[in-house]
C-alpha positions in Angstrom: -106.4 -44.5 -99.3 -105.6 -48.3 -98.6 -104.9 -47.3 -94.9 -108.0 -45.6 -94.6 -110.3 -48.2 -96.3 -110.3 -50.1 -92.9 -111.1 -47.2 -90.7 -113.7 -46.3 -92.9 -115.2 -49.7 -93.1 -115.3 -50.0 -89.1 -116.8 -46.5 -88.8 -119.7 -47.5 -91.3 -120.0 -50.8 -89.2 -120.2 -49.0 -86.0 -122.7 -46.6 -87.4 -125.1 -49.4 -88.6 -124.6 -51.2 -85.4 -125.6 -48.0 -83.2 -128.5 -47.5 -85.7 -129.7 -51.1 -85.1 -129.3 -50.9 -81.4 -131.1 -47.4 -81.2 -134.1 -49.4 -83.2 -134.1 -52.3 -81.0 -134.6 -49.8 -77.8 -137.6 -48.5 -79.6 -141.0 -50.6 -79.0 -142.8 -51.7 -81.9 -145.7 -49.0 -81.2 -143.5 -46.4 -82.0 -144.3 -44.7 -85.2 -147.8 -46.4 -85.2 -150.8 -44.3 -86.0 -153.2 -43.5 -83.3 -156.5 -42.0 -83.6 -156.6 -38.3 -82.9 -159.7 -39.1 -80.9 -157.6 -41.1 -78.4 -155.1 -38.4 -77.7 -155.9 -36.6 -74.3 -158.6 -39.1 -73.7 -159.0 -42.2 -71.9 -160.1 -45.1 -73.6 -161.0 -48.8 -72.7 -159.0 -51.8 -74.1 -159.7 -55.3 -73.8 -157.1 -58.2 -74.1 -157.5 -62.0 -73.6 -155.0 -63.2 -70.9 -154.8 -66.5 -69.2 -158.1 -67.6 -71.2 -160.0 -64.4 -69.6 -161.2 -61.4 -71.0 -159.2 -58.7 -69.1 -159.6 -54.8 -69.4 -158.0 -51.5 -68.7 -158.1 -47.8 -69.5 -155.3 -45.7 -71.4 -155.1 -42.2 -71.1 -152.7 -40.8 -73.9 -151.3 -37.3 -72.9 -152.7 -34.0 -74.9 -149.0 -33.8 -76.3 -148.7 -37.7 -77.5 -146.6 -38.1 -80.7 -146.2 -41.7 -81.9 -142.2 -41.0 -82.8 -141.5 -39.9 -79.2 -141.4 -42.7 -76.4 -143.2 -41.7 -73.1 -143.1 -43.1 -69.5 -145.8 -45.1 -68.6 -147.5 -45.3 -65.2 -149.9 -48.1 -64.0 -152.5 -47.0 -61.3 -154.3 -49.8 -59.4 -157.5 -49.3 -57.8 -158.8 -50.6 -54.4 -161.3 -53.2 -53.6 -164.1 -53.6 -54.9 -163.3 -51.0 -57.8 -162.3 -50.4 -61.3 -159.6 -48.4 -62.9 -161.8 -45.3 -63.4 -162.3 -45.0 -59.6 -158.7 -44.6 -59.2 -158.3 -42.2 -62.3 -161.1 -40.0 -60.7 -159.7 -40.0 -57.3 -156.4 -39.1 -58.2 -157.0 -37.0 -61.1 -153.6 -38.1 -62.8 -155.0 -37.9 -66.1 -155.4 -34.1 -65.8 -152.7 -32.4 -68.0 -151.1 -30.8 -65.1 -150.1 -34.4 -63.9 -150.6 -36.5 -67.4 -148.7 -34.5 -70.1 -145.6 -36.2 -71.2 -146.9 -39.7 -69.7 -149.1 -42.5 -70.7 -151.3 -43.6 -67.6 -153.0 -47.1 -67.5 -155.6 -47.9 -65.1 -156.2 -51.9 -65.0 -159.2 -53.3 -64.0 -159.2 -56.3 -61.3 -161.4 -59.5 -62.1 -164.5 -59.2 -59.5 -163.0 -55.8 -58.6 -160.5 -57.5 -56.1 -156.7 -57.9 -57.1 -155.0 -61.3 -56.1 -153.8 -61.3 -52.6 -157.0 -60.4 -50.6 -158.2 -63.3 -48.4 -161.7 -64.4 -49.3 -162.2 -62.0 -51.9 -159.7 -62.3 -54.8 -161.3 -64.2 -57.6 -158.0 -64.6 -59.7 -155.1 -66.4 -58.4 -151.8 -64.3 -58.1 -150.3 -65.8 -61.1 -152.8 -65.0 -63.2 -153.0 -61.2 -62.2 -149.2 -61.1 -62.8 -149.6 -63.1 -66.2 -152.3 -60.0 -66.9 -149.4 -57.4 -66.2 -147.1 -59.2 -68.6 -149.7 -59.2 -71.4 -150.8 -55.6 -70.6 -147.2 -54.4 -71.0 -146.9 -56.5 -74.1 -150.2 -54.7 -75.7 -148.6 -51.1 -74.5 -145.3 -51.8 -76.4 -146.9 -53.0 -79.6 -149.4 -50.3 -79.7 -147.7 -47.2 -78.1 -144.3 -45.5 -77.9 -143.3 -46.6 -74.7 -140.0 -45.9 -73.0 -138.8 -49.2 -71.6 -136.7 -47.9 -69.1 -139.5 -45.7 -67.5 -142.5 -47.9 -66.4 -143.7 -47.5 -63.0 -146.7 -48.8 -60.6 -148.8 -46.8 -58.1 -152.1 -47.9 -56.4 -154.3 -47.6 -53.2 -155.4 -50.2 -50.7 -155.9 -53.8 -52.5 -154.3 -51.8 -55.4 -151.3 -50.7 -53.3 -151.1 -54.4 -51.9 -151.0 -55.7 -55.6 -148.2 -53.7 -56.7 -146.1 -54.8 -53.6 -146.7 -58.3 -54.9 -145.3 -57.2 -58.4 -142.2 -55.7 -56.9 -141.6 -58.9 -55.0 -141.9 -61.1 -58.3 -138.6 -61.4 -60.0 -140.1 -61.9 -63.5 -142.6 -59.2 -63.8 -141.2 -56.7 -61.5 -137.9 -56.3 -63.7 -140.4 -54.3 -65.9 -140.9 -51.7 -63.6 -138.5 -49.0 -62.5 -140.2 -47.8 -59.2 -143.5 -48.2 -57.2 -145.7 -46.0 -55.0 -148.5 -47.6 -52.7 -150.9 -45.7 -50.6 -152.7 -47.2 -47.6 -151.5 -50.6 -48.9 -153.3 -53.6 -47.9 -150.2 -55.9 -47.7 -151.9 -58.9 -46.9 -149.8 -62.0 -46.8 -146.7 -60.1 -45.4 -147.7 -59.8 -41.8 -145.8 -61.9 -39.3 -146.3 -65.7 -40.1 -147.9 -64.7 -43.5 -147.3 -66.8 -46.4 -146.3 -64.4 -48.8 -142.9 -64.8 -50.3 -140.9 -61.7 -51.7 -137.9 -62.2 -54.3 -137.2 -58.8 -55.9 -135.1 -59.0 -59.0 -132.5 -56.4 -57.7 -131.6 -54.3 -54.9 -132.6 -51.6 -54.2 -136.4 -51.6 -55.4 -137.1 -48.0 -55.4 -140.7 -47.5 -53.4 -142.3 -44.6 -52.0 -145.3 -45.4 -49.7 -147.8 -43.3 -47.9 -150.2 -44.5 -44.9 -152.5 -42.6 -42.5 -152.5 -43.1 -38.8 -156.5 -42.9 -38.6 -157.1 -45.5 -41.6 -159.7 -47.6 -39.7 -159.8 -49.9 -43.2 -156.2 -51.0 -43.6 -154.7 -49.7 -40.1 -151.4 -48.3 -39.6 -150.9 -50.7 -36.8 -151.9 -53.8 -38.6 -155.0 -56.1 -38.8 -155.4 -59.5 -37.3 -158.9 -60.7 -38.6 -160.3 -61.6 -42.0 -158.0 -59.6 -43.9 -154.7 -59.8 -41.9 -152.3 -57.0 -42.7 -148.9 -56.2 -41.2 -148.4 -53.0 -39.3 -146.7 -50.5 -41.3 -143.5 -50.4 -39.3 -143.4 -54.2 -39.8 -143.9 -54.0 -43.6 -141.5 -51.1 -43.8 -138.7 -53.4 -41.9 -138.9 -56.1 -44.5 -138.1 -53.7 -47.3 -135.3 -52.3 -45.4 -133.8 -55.6 -45.0 -134.5 -56.6 -48.6 -133.2 -53.6 -49.9 -130.1 -53.5 -47.6 -131.1 -50.1 -46.2 -129.1 -48.0 -43.8 -129.1 -44.2 -42.6 -132.6 -43.5 -42.0 -133.5 -39.7 -42.0 -136.7 -38.5 -40.6 -138.4 -35.0 -41.3 -141.8 -33.6 -40.2 -144.2 -31.2 -41.9 -146.4 -29.0 -39.8 -146.6 -31.4 -37.2 -148.8 -33.8 -39.3 -146.9 -35.9 -41.7 -143.4 -37.3 -41.0 -141.1 -38.2 -44.1 -138.8 -41.3 -43.5 -135.8 -41.8 -46.1 -133.4 -44.4 -46.3 -130.1 -45.0 -48.2 -130.3 -48.5 -49.8 -127.4 -50.5 -51.1 -125.5 -47.2 -51.3 -128.3 -45.2 -53.3 -129.7 -42.5 -51.4 -133.4 -42.0 -50.7 -134.1 -45.3 -52.8 -136.8 -46.1 -50.0 -139.3 -43.5 -48.6 -142.4 -43.4 -46.4 -144.7 -40.9 -45.4 -146.8 -41.3 -42.2 -149.4 -39.1 -42.2 -151.3 -38.2 -38.9 -155.0 -38.0 -38.8 -155.1 -39.2 -42.4 -157.7 -41.9 -43.0 -158.2 -44.8 -45.9 -157.8 -41.6 -48.6 -155.4 -40.6 -51.4 -153.2 -37.9 -50.0 -153.8 -34.6 -51.4 -153.6 -30.6 -50.6 -156.9 -30.7 -52.6 -160.1 -32.6 -51.8 -160.2 -35.9 -53.7 -163.3 -38.4 -54.0 -161.8 -40.7 -51.3 -161.6 -37.8 -49.0 -164.8 -36.7 -49.7 -166.7 -39.8 -49.1 -164.7 -40.6 -45.7 -165.3 -37.3 -44.4 -161.7 -36.6 -44.2 -159.7 -33.4 -45.4 -157.0 -32.3 -47.7 -153.5 -33.2 -46.1 -150.1 -31.4 -46.0 -148.9 -34.1 -48.5 -149.4 -33.7 -52.2 -149.2 -37.6 -53.4 -149.4 -36.9 -56.8 -146.1 -34.7 -56.8 -144.2 -36.6 -54.7 -144.9 -39.7 -56.7 -143.9 -38.5 -60.0 -141.0 -36.7 -58.7 -139.9 -39.9 -57.3 -140.6 -41.7 -60.3 -138.5 -39.3 -62.4 -135.4 -40.4 -60.5 -135.3 -44.0 -61.6 -135.1 -46.0 -64.7 -135.3 -50.0 -65.1 -132.0 -51.6 -64.8 -131.3 -55.2 -66.4 -134.6 -54.8 -68.2 -136.3 -58.3 -68.7 -138.8 -59.0 -71.2 -142.3 -59.5 -70.2 -144.0 -62.9 -70.2 -146.0 -64.4 -73.3 -149.5 -65.1 -73.4 -152.4 -64.1 -75.8 -152.9 -60.3 -76.3 -155.6 -60.4 -79.1 -156.8 -56.9 -78.3 -159.8 -54.7 -79.1 -160.1 -51.0 -78.2 -163.3 -50.6 -76.7 -132.9 -50.5 -39.2 -131.2 -47.7 -39.3 -129.1 -45.2 -38.2 -130.6 -42.4 -35.4 -133.1 -40.1 -37.0 -132.5 -36.6 -37.5 -135.8 -34.3 -37.4 -136.5 -30.9 -38.6 -139.7 -29.2 -39.1 -141.0 -27.4 -42.5 -143.9 -26.3 -44.1 -145.0 -29.0 -46.4 -143.6 -31.6 -48.9 -145.2 -30.5 -52.2 -147.5 -28.1 -53.9 -150.0 -28.1 -56.4 -150.5 -26.2 -59.9 -153.1 -25.5 -62.3 -156.0 -27.6 -62.8 -157.6 -28.9 -65.9 -158.1 -32.0 -68.4 -160.8 -34.8 -68.7 -161.2 -38.7 -69.1 -163.2 -41.3 -71.0 -165.4 -44.5 -70.0 -164.9 -47.4 -72.5 -165.5 -45.9 -76.1 -167.6 -43.1 -74.7 -165.8 -40.2 -73.9 -166.7 -38.3 -70.8 -165.7 -35.4 -68.5 -163.6 -36.3 -65.2 -166.3 -35.0 -63.2 -169.1 -37.0 -65.0 -168.6 -40.4 -63.3 -171.1 -39.2 -60.8 -172.8 -41.8 -58.4 -171.0 -44.9 -59.8 -167.5 -43.5 -58.9 -168.6 -42.4 -55.4 -170.2 -45.7 -54.5 -167.1 -47.5 -55.8 -165.1 -45.4 -53.6 -167.0 -46.0 -50.5 -166.4 -49.7 -50.5 -162.5 -49.6 -51.1 -160.1 -51.9 -49.4 
């Protein structure tokens, strides 16, 4: 018995330590009661960040259980706009996409994210601080899987999540990124943007149409200067230490490029969609396609993004920054090319969303959503 005592003590200590570690991995919001009226709905949240009232929409899945941790996906709208525009356009909150995940749709101050010349009303550091404060709120109020936090966005929103990916402090909270029609202002030749990602590779999947007349695939050199998409891609190829590019074509209308980066296959990917304008890529008609006169595409961004996100978890996770969170819920190897049918398919439909404290259906945003989408940058 005397010989067994040290072993028993060591076992007890190990069990206690493992319990502590497990508890430390759980966010403070785990186990916290959530109103049944919030589950399966989208609700508006207000917090104070950098002295400003900042808002965002939170959609909890229909299967939300406060004792289970959930991946979080942030969706960033274009300019000018609000989070509801992105929710309506992508339909990410519908059960076929949203079950098992918490979707969050932040609102930019003045409808424009930092980095847009002449239009943004908020300095980059304040929008980045908002991201830190928003993540703190989510962790304190919901059961969040800290290893599975992601970001996607369109246009100005896609450009802003690129800024997040380039920030070594805020960016380390995210496992992967997915910009569409990204307005990567500041990253054009002779641009003043800096990029210091916290690790390599940073997993990114991106989409852009060759007929985008708002943020041209081939770059802009006017009041909203943006790089050509090949130039932007090359920047990340170098940062991510990518080699061994492969190329695959679908129905002669979409080309998928994929790189092995720092030894990680498929860590950096891009879809070039022939004939697509400044829209969200979908095999079903979206609001942005409807407004622009565009058509459904062979690319289903929702499925591709969710599949891509499912491959990645945060490494060496950092704690988000401080700030007030008083809240009220109101070049590469030669390509190999093949041709196949299509990169993603769709499944069953359904779901709903809410504006502020008033819960409404996904299709009752009406004119407000359509007008907002018409002006996206």
